C-alpha positions as CSV (number, residue, x, y, z in Angstrom):
1,M,-0.2,-14.7,-1.2
2,D,0.3,-11.2,-2.6
3,S,3.6,-9.7,-1.4
4,I,5.4,-6.4,-1.8
5,L,9.0,-7.3,-2.4
6,V,12.0,-4.9,-2.2
7,V,15.5,-6.4,-2.8
8,V,18.4,-4.1,-2.2
9,F,21.6,-4.6,-4.2
10,E,25.0,-2.9,-4.1
11,N,24.8,-1.5,-7.6
12,E,22.7,-1.3,-10.7
13,S,24.2,-4.2,-12.6
14,K,23.4,-6.6,-9.8
15,A,19.9,-5.2,-9.5
16,Y,19.3,-5.8,-13.2
17,V,20.4,-9.4,-12.8
18,G,18.0,-9.7,-9.9
19,S,15.2,-8.1,-11.9
20,Q,15.7,-10.6,-14.8
21,A,15.8,-13.5,-12.3
22,L,12.3,-12.6,-11.1
23,R,11.1,-12.5,-14.7
24,E,12.6,-16.0,-15.3
25,M,10.9,-17.3,-12.1
26,E,7.6,-16.0,-13.4
27,I,8.1,-17.7,-16.8
28,E,8.8,-21.0,-15.1
29,G,5.7,-20.6,-12.9
30,S,7.3,-20.1,-9.5
31,I,5.7,-16.7,-9.0
32,H,3.3,-14.3,-10.7
33,L,4.6,-10.8,-11.3
34,Y,2.0,-8.0,-11.2
35,A,4.7,-5.3,-11.7
36,K,8.4,-4.6,-11.0
37,A,10.9,-1.8,-11.3
38,V,14.5,-1.0,-10.6
39,L,15.1,2.0,-8.3
40,I,18.2,3.8,-7.3
41,R,18.8,6.2,-4.4
42,D,21.0,9.0,-5.7
43,V,23.6,10.9,-3.7
44,D,21.0,13.4,-2.6
45,G,18.8,10.7,-1.1
46,K,16.2,10.9,-3.8
47,V,14.7,7.7,-5.2
48,Q,14.6,7.4,-9.0
49,V,13.1,4.8,-11.3
50,K,15.8,3.3,-13.6
51,Q,13.7,0.6,-15.2
52,S,10.0,-0.3,-15.0
53,S,8.2,-3.2,-16.6
54,D,4.6,-3.5,-17.8
55,M,3.4,-6.9,-16.7
56,G,0.3,-7.0,-18.9
57,A,-3.1,-6.4,-17.5
58,A,-1.9,-5.6,-14.0
59,G,0.8,-3.2,-15.2
60,T,-1.2,0.0,-14.5
61,A,-2.3,-1.1,-11.0
62,G,1.1,-2.5,-10.1
63,G,2.7,0.7,-11.3
64,L,0.5,2.7,-8.9
65,V,1.6,0.4,-6.1
66,I,5.3,0.9,-6.9
67,G,4.7,4.7,-7.3
68,A,3.1,4.8,-3.9
69,L,6.0,2.9,-2.4
70,I,8.6,5.3,-3.8
71,G,6.8,8.1,-2.0
72,L,6.6,6.1,1.2
73,F,10.3,5.2,1.1
74,G,11.0,8.9,1.2
75,G,8.8,9.2,4.2
76,A,10.6,6.3,5.9
77,T,14.0,7.9,5.3
78,A,12.8,11.2,6.8
79,A,11.5,9.4,9.8
80,A,14.8,7.6,10.2
81,I,16.7,10.9,10.5
82,G,14.1,12.4,12.9
83,A,12.0,14.4,10.5
84,G,9.0,12.1,10.4
85,A,7.1,13.3,13.4
86,G,4.7,15.3,11.3
87,M,3.3,12.5,9.2
88,S,0.1,13.4,7.5
89,G,-3.1,11.4,7.5
90,G,-2.6,10.8,3.8
91,F,0.7,9.2,4.5
92,L,-0.8,6.8,7.0
93,Y,-3.7,6.0,4.6
94,D,-1.1,5.2,1.9
95,M,0.6,2.8,4.2
96,A,-2.7,1.3,5.2
97,H,-3.8,0.8,1.6
98,L,-0.6,-1.0,0.7
99,G,-0.7,-3.0,3.9
100,V,2.7,-2.0,5.1
101,D,3.9,-0.5,8.4
102,Q,6.5,2.0,9.5
103,D,8.9,-0.7,10.6
104,Y,9.0,-2.1,7.1
105,L,9.5,1.3,5.5
106,D,12.3,2.2,8.0
107,G,14.1,-1.1,7.3
108,V,14.0,-0.5,3.5
109,G,14.9,3.2,4.0
110,K,18.0,2.4,6.1
111,S,19.2,-0.4,3.7
112,L,18.6,1.6,0.5
113,K,21.5,4.0,1.1
114,P,22.6,6.6,-1.4
115,G,24.2,4.8,-4.4
116,K,22.4,1.5,-3.8
117,T,19.8,0.1,-6.0
118,A,16.7,-2.0,-5.4
119,V,14.3,-4.2,-7.3
120,V,10.7,-3.4,-6.2
121,A,7.9,-5.8,-7.2
122,E,4.4,-6.8,-6.3
123,I,4.2,-10.6,-6.7
124,W,2.0,-13.5,-5.9
125,E,3.8,-16.5,-4.5
126,D,2.8,-19.8,-2.9
127,W,5.8,-19.8,-0.6
128,I,8.7,-17.4,0.0
129,L,11.8,-19.8,-0.1
130,P,12.3,-19.8,-3.9
131,V,12.5,-16.0,-4.2
132,D,14.6,-15.5,-1.1
133,T,17.0,-18.2,-2.1
134,K,17.5,-16.8,-5.6
135,M,17.8,-13.1,-4.5
136,E,20.2,-13.8,-1.7
137,A,22.4,-15.9,-4.0
138,L,22.6,-12.9,-6.2
139,G,23.7,-10.7,-3.3
140,G,20.3,-9.1,-2.6
141,V,18.9,-8.2,0.8
142,V,15.2,-9.1,0.8
143,F,12.5,-7.1,2.4
144,R,9.0,-8.7,2.0
145,H,5.7,-7.6,3.3
146,T,2.6,-9.7,2.7
147,R,-0.2,-7.4,1.5
148,K,-3.0,-7.2,4.0
149,D,-5.9,-4.8,4.1
150,I,-5.4,-2.7,7.2
151,L,-7.1,0.4,5.7
152,D,-10.3,-0.5,7.3
153,L,-8.6,-0.6,10.7
154,Q,-7.0,2.9,10.1
155,V,-10.4,4.2,9.1
156,E,-12.1,2.7,12.1
157,R,-9.6,4.3,14.5
158,D,-9.9,7.7,12.8
159,I,-13.7,7.6,12.9
160,T,-13.9,6.5,16.5
161,T,-11.4,9.2,17.6
162,L,-13.2,12.0,15.7
163,K,-16.6,10.9,16.9
164,A,-15.5,11.0,20.5
165,E,-13.9,14.4,19.9
166,I,-17.1,15.8,18.4
167,D,-19.3,14.4,21.3
168,E,-17.0,16.0,23.9
169,L,-16.9,19.3,22.0
170,E,-20.7,19.4,21.6
171,A,-21.1,18.7,25.4
172,E,-18.7,21.6,26.1
173,Y,-20.6,23.7,23.6
174,E,-23.8,23.2,25.5
175,R,-22.2,24.3,28.8
176,A,-20.4,27.3,27.3
177,S,-21.6,30.8,26.6
178,G,-20.5,33.9,24.8
179,E,-17.1,33.8,23.0
180,A,-16.4,30.4,24.4
181,K,-19.4,29.0,22.7
182,V,-18.2,30.5,19.4
183,K,-14.8,28.9,19.9
184,F,-16.3,25.4,20.6
185,Q,-18.4,25.7,17.5
186,G,-15.3,26.4,15.4
187,K,-13.6,23.3,16.9
188,I,-16.7,21.2,16.1
189,D,-16.7,22.5,12.5
190,T,-13.0,21.5,12.2
191,A,-13.6,18.0,13.5
192,R,-16.6,17.6,11.1
193,A,-14.4,18.7,8.3
194,K,-11.8,16.1,9.2
195,L,-14.6,13.4,9.0
196,Q,-15.5,14.7,5.6
197,T,-11.8,14.3,4.6
198,I,-11.9,10.7,5.7
199,V,-15.0,10.2,3.5
200,N,-13.0,11.6,0.5
201,R,-10.0,9.4,1.3
202,I,-12.2,6.3,1.6
203,Q,-13.9,6.9,-1.7
204,A,-10.5,7.5,-3.4
205,R,-9.0,4.3,-1.9
206,L,-12.1,2.3,-2.8
207,E,-11.8,3.3,-6.4
208,A,-8.1,2.6,-6.5
209,S,-8.6,-0.8,-4.8
210,Q,-11.3,-1.8,-7.3
211,E,-9.1,-0.8,-10.3
212,E,-6.1,-2.7,-8.8
213,T,-8.1,-5.9,-8.1
214,K,-9.7,-5.8,-11.5
215,A,-6.3,-5.6,-13.2
216,K,-4.9,-8.3,-11.1
217,I,-7.8,-10.7,-11.8
218,Q,-7.5,-10.0,-15.6
219,S,-3.7,-10.7,-15.4
220,L,-4.3,-14.0,-13.6
221,Q,-7.0,-15.0,-16.0
222,E,-4.7,-14.4,-18.9
223,K,-2.1,-16.6,-17.4
224,A,-4.6,-19.3,-16.3
225,A,-5.9,-19.6,-19.8
226,K,-2.4,-20.8,-20.9
227,A,-1.6,-22.8,-17.7
228,R,-2.3,-26.5,-17.1
229,D,-3.3,-28.8,-14.3
230,E,-2.1,-27.8,-10.8
231,H,-0.8,-24.4,-11.8
232,K,-4.0,-23.5,-13.5
233,A,-6.0,-24.6,-10.4
234,Q,-3.7,-22.4,-8.2
235,L,-4.3,-19.4,-10.4
236,E,-8.1,-19.9,-10.5
237,K,-8.1,-20.3,-6.7
238,R,-6.3,-17.0,-6.3
239,I,-8.8,-15.3,-8.7
240,T,-11.7,-16.5,-6.5
241,E,-9.9,-15.2,-3.4
242,L,-9.3,-11.8,-4.9
243,Q,-13.0,-11.5,-5.9
244,A,-14.0,-12.4,-2.3
245,E,-11.5,-10.0,-0.8
246,Q,-12.7,-7.1,-2.9
247,K,-16.3,-7.8,-2.1
248,R,-15.5,-7.7,1.6
249,R,-13.4,-4.5,1.3
250,N,-16.2,-2.8,-0.6
251,E,-18.7,-3.6,2.0
252,Q,-16.5,-2.5,4.9
253,L,-15.5,0.8,3.3
254,K,-19.1,1.6,2.2
255,Q,-20.3,1.0,5.7
256,A,-17.6,3.3,7.0
257,V,-18.8,6.1,4.7
258,Q,-22.4,5.5,5.8
259,D,-21.4,5.8,9.5
260,I,-19.6,9.0,8.9
261,T,-22.4,10.5,6.8
262,E,-24.9,9.7,9.6
263,T,-22.6,11.5,12.1
264,L,-22.3,14.6,9.9
265,E,-26.0,14.8,9.3
266,A,-26.8,14.4,13.1
């Protein structure tokens, strides 16, 4: 399974040891690293990258994932201190694309206090015990979230809500007259603009998802070419799963775009 891993340590030196331990586990075949980085939260609460690693073909896509997480950690911290009520749709779509939720971000944000350091990685692992055992032995607090595609659910909720809003506004528009009619038309235009924004976000996420999956598959193919027997079969199985997942995601998001387009043209 693909997982987003955040391991919080008391200081940089311990985090670097944890980072190296993940690399060693990858070499021995326990996990596959797409990308990893060492982060520190400074005294002002800002998250900074202290070390990042290019893990081959998946380095660019993995770097995008880690970059998105850094931004989300900031959002989680803001929410934890009561400033997160105004989360934007873009924030929610970032969470949905990564497959994480607010509880996960809050947990990381509260643990990663100023002065503490974390190892952040996107990995593929058959089971969680090896990583957890190693990281905890090194003094790390492990936060893991299995990546799952919830973007389509977020899109579906937004589309359903806005369609219902437009239907209600159009019904009110038909009954209104004079200035009220003008006001309802403005609200309808605003709701339609929001739907168009969703289309733009879907298309951007679809492109990012395709790039990410392509890089992951190439990375796994490179490793499978050098692997043997059972480990080779596991890598090839994951490649097939990724290809199927991407095909399904493409079809779902393209259908969402078509549904919105039909609504906007109605």
